[in-house]
TIVO-2410 file (N, C-alpha, C; in nm, 3 decimals):
# residues 97
REC num residu      c1      c2      c3 atome chaine
REC   1      M   0.084  -0.117   0.000     N      A
REC   1      M   0.000   0.000   0.000    CA      A
REC   1      M   0.089   0.123   0.000     C      A
REC   2      A   0.089   0.196  -0.105     N      A
REC   2      A   0.171   0.317  -0.116    CA      A
REC   2      A   0.094   0.436  -0.062     C      A
REC   3      L   0.157   0.506   0.030     N      A
REC   3      L   0.097   0.627   0.084    CA      A
REC   3      L   0.114   0.743  -0.012     C      A
REC   4      T   0.020   0.834  -0.009     N      A
REC   4      T   0.034   0.957  -0.087    CA      A
REC   4      T   0.115   1.057  -0.005     C      A
REC   5      L   0.162   1.158  -0.070     N      A
REC   5      L   0.237   1.262   0.000    CA      A
REC   5      L   0.146   1.334   0.101     C      A
REC   6      A   0.021   1.353   0.066     N      A
REC   6      A  -0.074   1.418   0.158    CA      A
REC   6      A  -0.095   1.335   0.284     C      A
REC   7      E  -0.104   1.202   0.269     N      A
REC   7      E  -0.120   1.115   0.386    CA      A
REC   7      E   0.005   1.119   0.474     C      A
REC   8      T   0.120   1.123   0.411     N      A
REC   8      T   0.245   1.132   0.486    CA      A
REC   8      T   0.254   1.265   0.560     C      A
REC   9      E   0.214   1.373   0.495     N      A
REC   9      E   0.213   1.503   0.563    CA      A
REC   9      E   0.118   1.500   0.682     C      A
REC  10      H   0.004   1.433   0.668     N      A
REC  10      H  -0.092   1.423   0.777    CA      A
REC  10      H  -0.031   1.346   0.895     C      A
REC  11      V   0.036   1.236   0.867     N      A
REC  11      V   0.101   1.157   0.973    CA      A
REC  11      V   0.210   1.241   1.041     C      A
REC  12      A   0.287   1.313   0.963     N      A
REC  12      A   0.391   1.400   1.020    CA      A
REC  12      A   0.328   1.507   1.109     C      A
REC  13      H   0.216   1.561   1.065     N      A
REC  13      H   0.147   1.663   1.145    CA      A
REC  13      H   0.099   1.603   1.277     C      A
REC  14      L   0.042   1.482   1.273     N      A
REC  14      L  -0.005   1.417   1.395    CA      A
REC  14      L   0.111   1.389   1.491     C      A
REC  15      A   0.228   1.360   1.437     N      A
REC  15      A   0.347   1.332   1.518    CA      A
REC  15      A   0.421   1.460   1.555     C      A
REC  16      R   0.366   1.573   1.513     N      A
REC  16      R   0.426   1.704   1.540    CA      A
REC  16      R   0.569   1.713   1.486     C      A
REC  17      L   0.585   1.663   1.363     N      A
REC  17      L   0.716   1.667   1.296    CA      A
REC  17      L   0.713   1.770   1.185     C      A
REC  18      R   0.816   1.851   1.180     N      A
REC  18      R   0.833   1.942   1.066    CA      A
REC  18      R   0.938   1.879   0.975     C      A
REC  19      L   0.893   1.836   0.859     N      A
REC  19      L   0.983   1.766   0.768    CA      A
REC  19      L   0.998   1.846   0.639     C      A
REC  20      S   1.118   1.842   0.584     N      A
REC  20      S   1.142   1.906   0.454    CA      A
REC  20      S   1.079   1.818   0.347     C      A
REC  21      A   1.074   1.868   0.225     N      A
REC  21      A   1.017   1.792   0.114    CA      A
REC  21      A   1.094   1.661   0.094     C      A
REC  22      E   1.225   1.667   0.108     N      A
REC  22      E   1.308   1.547   0.092    CA      A
REC  22      E   1.278   1.447   0.205     C      A
REC  23      E   1.265   1.496   0.328     N      A
REC  23      E   1.234   1.408   0.440    CA      A
REC  23      E   1.094   1.348   0.427     C      A
REC  24      L   0.999   1.427   0.378     N      A
REC  24      L   0.864   1.375   0.357    CA      A
REC  24      L   0.863   1.261   0.256     C      A
REC  25      E   0.937   1.277   0.149     N      A
REC  25      E   0.943   1.171   0.047    CA      A
REC  25      E   1.009   1.046   0.104     C      A
REC  26      K   1.115   1.064   0.182     N      A
REC  26      K   1.182   0.949   0.244    CA      A
REC  26      K   1.086   0.880   0.341     C      A
REC  27      M   1.014   0.959   0.421     N      A
REC  27      M   0.919   0.903   0.516    CA      A
REC  27      M   0.804   0.833   0.443     C      A
REC  28      R   0.758   0.890   0.332     N      A
REC  28      R   0.651   0.828   0.254    CA      A
REC  28      R   0.694   0.690   0.206     C      A
REC  29      A   0.817   0.681   0.155     N      A
REC  29      A   0.868   0.553   0.105    CA      A
REC  29      A   0.882   0.452   0.219     C      A
REC  30      Q   0.935   0.496   0.333     N      A
REC  30      Q   0.956   0.405   0.446    CA      A
REC  30      Q   0.823   0.356   0.504     C      A
REC  31      L   0.729   0.448   0.522     N      A
REC  31      L   0.599   0.407   0.575    CA      A
REC  31      L   0.525   0.316   0.477     C      A
REC  32      S   0.537   0.344   0.349     N      A
REC  32      S   0.475   0.257   0.248    CA      A
REC  32      S   0.534   0.116   0.254     C      A
REC  33      N   0.665   0.106   0.272     N      A
REC  33      N   0.729  -0.026   0.284    CA      A
REC  33      N   0.679  -0.100   0.407     C      A
REC  34      I   0.663  -0.029   0.519     N      A
REC  34      I   0.614  -0.092   0.641    CA      A
REC  34      I   0.473  -0.145   0.618     C      A
REC  35      L   0.388  -0.065   0.555     N      A
REC  35      L   0.251  -0.109   0.529    CA      A
REC  35      L   0.247  -0.229   0.435     C      A
REC  36      E   0.339  -0.235   0.339     N      A
REC  36      E   0.346  -0.350   0.249    CA      A
REC  36      E   0.384  -0.477   0.327     C      A
REC  37      Y   0.476  -0.464   0.423     N      A
REC  37      Y   0.513  -0.581   0.504    CA      A
REC  37      Y   0.394  -0.625   0.590     C      A
REC  38      I   0.318  -0.530   0.641     N      A
REC  38      I   0.200  -0.565   0.720    CA      A
REC  38      I   0.099  -0.639   0.633     C      A
REC  39      E   0.081  -0.595   0.510     N      A
REC  39      E  -0.010  -0.665   0.418    CA      A
REC  39      E   0.038  -0.807   0.394     C      A
REC  40      M   0.170  -0.826   0.383     N      A
REC  40      M   0.224  -0.961   0.365    CA      A
REC  40      M   0.193  -1.048   0.487     C      A
REC  41      L   0.203  -0.991   0.606     N      A
REC  41      L   0.175  -1.066   0.728    CA      A
REC  41      L   0.028  -1.103   0.738     C      A
REC  42      Q  -0.059  -1.018   0.686     N      A
REC  42      Q  -0.202  -1.048   0.691    CA      A
REC  42      Q  -0.239  -1.167   0.603     C      A
REC  43      D  -0.155  -1.199   0.506     N      A
REC  43      D  -0.182  -1.311   0.417    CA      A
REC  43      D  -0.142  -1.445   0.479     C      A
REC  44      L  -0.070  -1.443   0.591     N      A
REC  44      L  -0.026  -1.567   0.655    CA      A
REC  44      L  -0.142  -1.637   0.724     C      A
REC  45      D  -0.143  -1.770   0.718     N      A
REC  45      D  -0.244  -1.849   0.787    CA      A
REC  45      D  -0.194  -1.876   0.928     C      A
REC  46      V  -0.256  -1.814   1.026     N      A
REC  46      V  -0.216  -1.831   1.165    CA      A
REC  46      V  -0.325  -1.900   1.246     C      A
REC  47      S  -0.416  -1.968   1.180     N      A
REC  47      S  -0.529  -2.031   1.248    CA      A
REC  47      S  -0.484  -2.142   1.344     C      A
REC  48      D  -0.370  -2.208   1.318     N      A
REC  48      D  -0.322  -2.316   1.404    CA      A
REC  48      D  -0.228  -2.266   1.514     C      A
REC  49      I  -0.204  -2.138   1.521     N      A
REC  49      I  -0.111  -2.083   1.620    CA      A
REC  49      I  -0.192  -2.029   1.738     C      A
REC  50      P  -0.162  -2.078   1.860     N      A
REC  50      P  -0.238  -2.030   1.976    CA      A
REC  50      P  -0.205  -1.884   2.006     C      A
REC  51      L  -0.304  -1.817   2.066     N      A
REC  51      L  -0.283  -1.678   2.106    CA      A
REC  51      L  -0.171  -1.673   2.209     C      A
REC  52      T  -0.087  -1.573   2.197     N      A
REC  52      T   0.028  -1.562   2.285    CA      A
REC  52      T   0.037  -1.421   2.341     C      A
REC  53      A   0.048  -1.411   2.472     N      A
REC  53      A   0.065  -1.280   2.535    CA      A
REC  53      A   0.211  -1.258   2.572     C      A
REC  54      Q   0.285  -1.365   2.599     N      A
REC  54      Q   0.426  -1.355   2.638    CA      A
REC  54      Q   0.502  -1.465   2.566     C      A
REC  55      V   0.611  -1.430   2.499     N      A
REC  55      V   0.684  -1.529   2.421    CA      A
REC  55      V   0.808  -1.580   2.492     C      A
REC  56      T   0.839  -1.524   2.607     N      A
REC  56      T   0.956  -1.571   2.683    CA      A
REC  56      T   0.910  -1.623   2.818     C      A
REC  57      D   0.999  -1.689   2.887     N      A
REC  57      D   0.968  -1.742   3.020    CA      A
REC  57      D   1.003  -1.644   3.131     C      A
REC  58      L   1.027  -1.519   3.096     N      A
REC  58      L   1.064  -1.420   3.197    CA      A
REC  58      L   0.946  -1.385   3.286     C      A
REC  59      V   0.976  -1.365   3.411     N      A
REC  59      V   0.876  -1.318   3.506    CA      A
REC  59      V   0.934  -1.200   3.580     C      A
REC  60      N   0.847  -1.119   3.637     N      A
REC  60      N   0.896  -1.006   3.715    CA      A
REC  60      N   0.966  -1.055   3.842     C      A
REC  61      I   1.077  -0.992   3.872     N      A
REC  61      I   1.149  -1.025   3.994    CA      A
REC  61      I   1.122  -0.911   4.091     C      A
REC  62      T   1.044  -0.940   4.192     N      A
REC  62      T   1.008  -0.836   4.287    CA      A
REC  62      T   1.039  -0.883   4.428     C      A
REC  63      R   1.054  -0.788   4.516     N      A
REC  63      R   1.078  -0.822   4.656    CA      A
REC  63      R   0.945  -0.859   4.720     C      A
REC  64      P   0.951  -0.931   4.829     N      A
REC  64      P   0.826  -0.962   4.899    CA      A
REC  64      P   0.764  -0.832   4.953     C      A
REC  65      D   0.634  -0.827   4.954     N      A
REC  65      D   0.564  -0.711   5.004    CA      A
REC  65      D   0.550  -0.724   5.155     C      A
REC  66      A   0.642  -0.660   5.228     N      A
REC  66      A   0.642  -0.673   5.373    CA      A
REC  66      A   0.626  -0.535   5.435     C      A
REC  67      I   0.550  -0.530   5.543     N      A
REC  67      I   0.531  -0.404   5.615    CA      A
REC  67      I   0.655  -0.378   5.700     C      A
REC  68      T   0.712  -0.260   5.683     N      A
REC  68      T   0.830  -0.220   5.761    CA      A
REC  68      T   0.804  -0.082   5.820     C      A
REC  69      P   0.875  -0.049   5.926     N      A
REC  69      P   0.855   0.083   5.985    CA      A
REC  69      P   0.902   0.192   5.889     C      A
REC  70      S   0.834   0.304   5.890     N      A
REC  70      S   0.872   0.415   5.804    CA      A
REC  70      S   0.937   0.524   5.888     C      A
REC  71      L   0.979   0.630   5.821     N      A
REC  71      L   1.042   0.742   5.891    CA      A
REC  71      L   0.940   0.812   5.980     C      A
REC  72      T   0.991   0.865   6.089     N      A
REC  72      T   0.904   0.950   6.170    CA      A
REC  72      T   0.889   1.083   6.098     C      A
REC  73      H   0.791   1.160   6.140     N      A
REC  73      H   0.766   1.291   6.079    CA      A
REC  73      H   0.890   1.379   6.093     C      A
REC  74      A   0.950   1.377   6.210     N      A
REC  74      A   1.070   1.459   6.235    CA      A
REC  74      A   1.187   1.414   6.148     C      A
REC  75      D   1.206   1.281   6.135     N      A
REC  75      D   1.315   1.230   6.051    CA      A
REC  75      D   1.295   1.267   5.904     C      A
REC  76      A   1.170   1.261   5.857     N      A
REC  76      A   1.142   1.295   5.717    CA      A
REC  76      A   1.174   1.440   5.689     C      A
REC  77      L   1.151   1.528   5.785     N      A
REC  77      L   1.176   1.671   5.765    CA      A
REC  77      L   1.317   1.713   5.805     C      A
REC  78      S   1.395   1.622   5.859     N      A
REC  78      S   1.526   1.659   5.914    CA      A
REC  78      S   1.621   1.719   5.811     C      A
REC  79      N   1.617   1.677   5.688     N      A
REC  79      N   1.708   1.730   5.586    CA      A
REC  79      N   1.641   1.833   5.494     C      A
REC  80      A   1.518   1.869   5.523     N      A
REC  80      A   1.448   1.966   5.439    CA      A
REC  80      A   1.514   2.102   5.455     C      A
REC  81      P   1.553   2.167   5.346     N      A
REC  81      P   1.616   2.299   5.358    CA      A
REC  81      P   1.522   2.404   5.413     C      A
REC  82      V   1.393   2.393   5.380     N      A
REC  82      V   1.294   2.489   5.430    CA      A
REC  82      V   1.169   2.411   5.471     C      A
REC  83      Q   1.118   2.444   5.591     N      A
REC  83      Q   0.998   2.380   5.641    CA      A
REC  83      Q   0.897   2.488   5.680     C      A
REC  84      A   0.771   2.453   5.672     N      A
REC  84      A   0.666   2.544   5.717    CA      A
REC  84      A   0.548   2.461   5.765     C      A
REC  85      D   0.505   2.485   5.886     N      A
REC  85      D   0.390   2.416   5.945    CA      A
REC  85      D   0.404   2.264   5.939     C      A
REC  86      G   0.525   2.214   5.964     N      A
REC  86      G   0.548   2.070   5.965    CA      A
REC  86      G   0.547   2.005   5.828     C      A
REC  87      M   0.568   2.085   5.722     N      A
REC  87      M   0.569   2.031   5.585    CA      A
REC  87      M   0.691   2.085   5.510     C      A
REC  88      F   0.725   2.019   5.400     N      A
REC  88      F   0.830   2.069   5.312    CA      A
REC  88      F   0.781   2.199   5.249     C      A
REC  89      R   0.867   2.298   5.242     N      A
REC  89      R   0.832   2.424   5.175    CA      A
REC  89      R   0.914   2.429   5.047     C      A
REC  90      V   0.845   2.443   4.933     N      A
REC  90      V   0.913   2.449   4.803    CA      A
REC  90      V   0.871   2.578   4.732     C      A
REC  91      S   0.955   2.619   4.640     N      A
REC  91      S   0.924   2.738   4.563    CA      A
REC  91      S   0.810   2.711   4.468     C      A
REC  92      A   0.731   2.813   4.441     N      A
REC  92      A   0.621   2.799   4.346    CA      A
REC  92      A   0.676   2.777   4.206     C      A
REC  93      I   0.609   2.693   4.130     N      A
REC  93      I   0.652   2.666   3.993    CA      A
REC  93      I   0.597   2.772   3.900     C      A
REC  94      F   0.475   2.812   3.922     N      A
REC  94      F   0.408   2.911   3.838    CA      A
REC  94      F   0.395   3.041   3.916     C      A
REC  95      E   0.401   3.148   3.842     N      A
REC  95      E   0.381   3.279   3.905    CA      A
REC  95      E   0.233   3.297   3.933     C      A
REC  96      E   0.202   3.353   4.049     N      A
REC  96      E   0.063   3.380   4.081    CA      A
REC  96      E   0.020   3.508   4.014     C      A
REC  97      E  -0.105   3.510   3.968     N      A
REC  97      E  -0.155   3.630   3.900    CA      A
REC  97      E  -0.226   3.720   3.996     C      A
***
């Protein structure tokens, strides 16, 4: 499936890409090739292949979920450069109007 230049420009716009005419043509050719490979894959008979969510035997390695004591309020604030009313005081990110 060959993309048109207008379709490629639309995809570039959606991706917020500013491409030169040369880059657009290169992208058009590359995206068209990808779509052709997808069309080839759609022609494969996969009816005998079971659905697969994971193709490797990897599992997440996580620590046990154990309850442990946390910092006291005073310890948590001990290294805070600025405190106010028992809380961390940080500079405003936005200017107030």
